[in-house]
N, C-alpha and C positions, 0 to 999 in steps of 0.2 A: 415484585415484578409478576406479570401474568404468565400463564403457562406457555404461550407462544414465544415470549421473550426468553424463557429458559430453554425451549427447544432450539431457538435461534442461537443461543450461546453454545449448545451442544454441536450444532452444525458448524459454527465458527471454529470450535476446537478441532473437530475432525478434519475440516477443510485445511486448517493451519498445519495439522499433522501431515496430511497428504501433500501439501505444498512444501512442507519442510523436508519430506523424504526426497523429493525430486527437484523442487524449485531452484535451489541454489546450484544443484549439480547438473542441470541442463546446460547452464553457461560453461561449467567445467568440462562437460561432455564435448561441447563444441570446441573448447580451448584445446583439449587433448588431441583433437583431429587436425588442428591447423597451427596452433601456437601463435595465432594472429589476434591481437586484442581488438583490432578494428572490426573483425568479423563479429565478435561478441556485441560490440556497440551497434552494428547494423541490425543484428537480430533484435536487440532491445528497442532500437528506433522503430522498426516495423511494428513492434508490440505497442509502443506509445502512440503511433499514428492510428492504429486500428482500434485501440481501446475506446476513444470518444465515439467512434462509429458504433461500436457495440453498445455503449451507453445510450445513444439515441434510439437505436433499434429496440433495446430493452425497455426504454421509456415508453415507446409506442405500444409494446406488448403489455407493460404494466398498467398503462392508462386504460387500455381496452379491457383488460382482465383485472389482474392485480400483481403485486410484486412477487408472489410465489411462482407464477408462471415464468417470469424472467429468471428467477433463481434456478428453477429446474433446467431451463434451456442452457444457462451458463454452466451448470454442473455437467450437462450432457456434452457441451463443446469441449470442456476440459477432458472428459473421458475420450473424446475423439482425438484430441491432441496427443495424449499419452499412448493411445492405440497406434497412431501414426509413428510416434517415436520408436515403438517396438517394431513396427513393420519396416521402417526405413533403416533403423539400426545405424551402422557406421557411415551410411551415406547421407546422414542428416544435414551435413554442411551444404549439399547440393540443393536442399529445399529450405534454406535458411529464411528466405522471404516468406514463403507459404507458412512455415511453422510460426514465424513471428506474428503474422496476421491472424492465424487461428488462435494463438495464445492471447493476443490482444482482444479479440472478439469475446473469448470466454471470460476474460477479466472484466470487460465492460458489462456484460450481462450479469455476472455474479455480484459485482460491487454496486451496481445500480440497485439490484434487488436487495442486497444486504443492507445498504444504507437506508433505503426506503422502508424496509420492514423494521429496521432498528428504530426509525422514527415512529412507525405505526404502533409498535409494541411497547414503547416507553413514553414517558412524559418528562416535563422539566424537573419534577421532584426526584425522579429516580434515574435520570439519564447519565449523570456522573457515575452512579453505582453500576449501571449496566456497562458503561465504557471501561470502568475499572476492572470489573469481573471479566469482561471480554478480553482485555489486555492481559490479565493474569492467566486465564485459562489458555489463551492463545500462546502466551509465553512458555507455559509448561509444555504444550504440544510441540512448539517450535524448538524446545530444548531437546526433547527426546528423539524427535524424528531425524534431524541431520546426523547425529552421531550413530544412530541405528543404520541409516543408509550408508554412511561413510565406512562403518565396520563391514557391511555386506560387500561394498565395492572393493575394499582392500583385501578381502578374502578370496577374490576370484581374479583370474587373469583375463586379458582381452576385455570385451564388453559384457561378459556374462553377468557381472555384478550390477551393472547399469540396467540390464534387461530385467533382473529380479526386482530392482527398485521401481522401475517404471511399471512393471506388471502389478506390483502391490499398490502403487498409486492409482492405477486404473481401477482396481477392485474397490478401493476406498471411495472413489467417485461414484461407483455404482451404488454403494451403501448410502452415500449422501443423497442420491436421488430418491432412494427408498425412504430415508428419514424425512425428506422434504414433503413427502406425501401426508405426513401427520400434521403439517401446518395448515391452519385455516385462516382465511382473510376475506373480507368482503370485496366484491368486484368494484373497481373504481368507475368503469363504464363512461369514460370521457376521452377527450382528445388533448394532445399536448398543446400547451400555449407556447408557441415558438418564440414569442417576444420575451417571455420569462426565461426560457431555456437558453437563449443566446444573449440576453440583454444584461445591463449593469444592475437593474432593479433598484432597490432602496439603498440609501447611503451606507447603512451598516453592512449590507451584503456586498457592496462595492469594496469595503475594507476586507471582508472575508476573501473575496476574489484575489485581491493583491497579496494577502498573506498566503493563500493557497498556491498561487503562481510561483512565488518565491520558494515555498517549501518544495514544490515539484522540481525546481531547478536543482535541488540537492538530492532529495528523496532516494529512489532506488539506484540512481546513477552511482552514488558513492557506495552503495551496498555491493553491487556486482563488481565494481572496481576493486574494492578492498578484498573481496573473496578471491579474485584472480591473483592479487598481490600475495595473498596467503599461500595459494597454490604455487606461485613462483618461488616464494621464500622457503617453502617446506617440501614441495614436490609430493605432498600427501593429502589425499581426500580425508583421511582420518584426522589429521591435524585441523583441517577446516571444520570437520564435524565436532571435534572437541571444543574448539573455540566458540562455535555456534551454540553448543550445549550450555556452556558456562554463561555466555551472553544472554541467552534466552531465559535461563533461570533468574539471572539478575534483573532482566527486564520485567519479568513477571512479578518479582518482589517489589520492584519500583512502581509498577502499576498499582499494586495493593497499597503501598506507602502513600502514593499521591491521593488515592481514593480516600484514605483514612485521615490524612493530615491537612490536605489542601481544601479549605472551605472557601466560599465566595470572596471574602475579603483578602485572601492570600493568592488568588488566581493570577494576578499581575506579577507577583513575586515568582510564582511557579514558572511563568513564561521566561523571566530573566534567568532563573536557575537552569532551565532546560536548554535554552539557546546558547548561553555562554559556556555551559559545561560541555555541550556537544562540539562546540568549536575548539575548545581546548584539546579535546580528543583528536581532532583532525590535525592540529598543529604538531602533535606528537609523531604521527606517522609521516607527516610532511618533512620532519626533521631527519628521520632515518627509518628506512623500511627494513626492519629485521623482525624476527619472531616476537621478541619481547615488547617492542613498540606496537606491533600489530595487536598483541594480546591486550596491552594497556588501552589502546584505542577502543577495541571491542567492548571492554568492560566499562569504560567511562561513557561511551556512546549509549550502551544498553541501559545504564542507570539514569542518565540525564534526559534522554529524549522523551520518555513518558511524561515528564513534567510539562513539556510544551505540547505534545500531541493530544493529550486528553483535553486541554483547553481549546485547541483548534477544532477538534471534533465536536465537543459539546457546544461551543460557541456557534458553530454553523447551524446546528439544529435549533438552538435557542433564538437565533436571529429570525429564523422562519416563523417561530411561535410569536415573536414580538411584532412581526410584520403582518400577523394574521393571515398567513399564506399557507396554512397547513394542507389545504386541498391542492396546492401546487408544489408539494414536496418533491415529486418526481422531476419537475422542471428544474428545481433548485439543485438536485443531485446531478443532473446532466450538466447544468451550468458550472457547478464546482469541478466536475471531472474534466471538462473541456479545458479550463484554465490550469488545472493540475498537470494535464498531459502536454499542454503548450509549454509549460516550464520544463518538463522532461525532454520534449522534442528539441527545444532550443539548446538545452545543456548537451544532449547527445550529438547534435549537429556540430556544435562548437568543438566537442571532443574529437569527432571524426576529422574535422578540419585540422586540428592541432596534430593529431597522429599522422595525418597525411603529409603535413608540412615537415614535421621534425623527425618522423620515422623512429623515434626512440620512446620507450615507455617511461623514461625519466621525466618527461613532460607532465606525467600524471601527478607528480608531487605538487607542482605549481597549480595545476588545475584543482587539486583537492583543497588547497588553501583558498582558492577563489570561490568554489561552490560551497565550501564550508561556512562562508559568511552569510549565505542565503537565509538560514533560519533566524539569524540575528535580525536581519532586515524584516523578515516575515513577522517576527515577534514584535518589532517596532510598530507595525501596522495593527497587529492583533491587540496590543495594549491600548489602542485608541477606542476600543469597545469597552469603555469603563463601566457602563451600566450593565452590559451583558456579563462581563467578568465579575462584576460585583454582585450578581445574583438577581438583577432586574429581569422580570419575566413577562412584562406586558407593556404595551404602548397603546396609545389611542389608535383606533382603526385608521389605516393609512388612507391618504387622499389618492385619487386617481393619478397615475404617473403621467408626466408630460412626455411629449415626443422626445425631448432631450434625454430624459431619464431612461427611456427605452433603448437608447442607442448603445 
């Protein structure tokens, strides 16, 4: 890997550590203020709605300059978010919509930049290695951070522990901005092709869109749901931190394992293993929500998901290579994020409706079973990319798209 790819891995690790310190505890912070699960879903819904907008704006910046500019803006908006969390304090629930929008914008800018730069600094031959190392390094950072912040929060009364954690996170984002100054990338100097950014594009990319939409339906919805269930079951941020610590270490090891043993002929099998294993984990907590079943879910989910996620991530980039659309990678990243967040939005809206109708958190069990199926269906579509999963890296130059293909 080139120097820039290694720096990007460092940025990813520090970013994951910063988000691990505060990311999961922002939801818990709001939960402590209201004990209303629907408020948490609304905050996350605003996040999902504004993230694609952030992606599009970041894409405009990236195309005019390069991905590094979008990266720096995203990091700066994250710094503003945590600065506001410190300023607002215990009144955060009054600004739930604003905070959700800012967080979503920051997410859009950061991930458009990271995905674009990951493409720029890697190639087909080392992309699985990059994703494997990234997952491993991020897993270690994600393991250490939550248990550290959980320990700090548990040591202080009131919101003082949260203030210390949010302050540390803010400082880390300032460091990240400084590290990003060492990255160099040529200016793209072009405009966004909106037909590619919003269209179905080639047949293989249409399959990626379907797989991504279905993954988004489960994705972070199940993550913050389970985190709140852990808080409900234990009443302790430290317990959540311990479980996250164990899960992240296991996830990191799983990313390394996948990178070592899953070669092109076995990628379809990896999709099976990842999706079925993660659904088995969901069935366990749907059966009974107690600390032991929550722990078993966290462990199984952490181990099996990397088998699926590495294939989804690498296949997305490889399809762009096969379509000879490398110069349109920003458009493809925007395209992918839009369908990802459409899946998240649909899932969040359904959950809000269910919570409004049934007024009981017990409905969460049935919903977990429902959204837990999404990766299996997503994997069904992903396995249709036999040549991509099998290691094929080139196709004949594509013919011009028809009007129907651009819809």
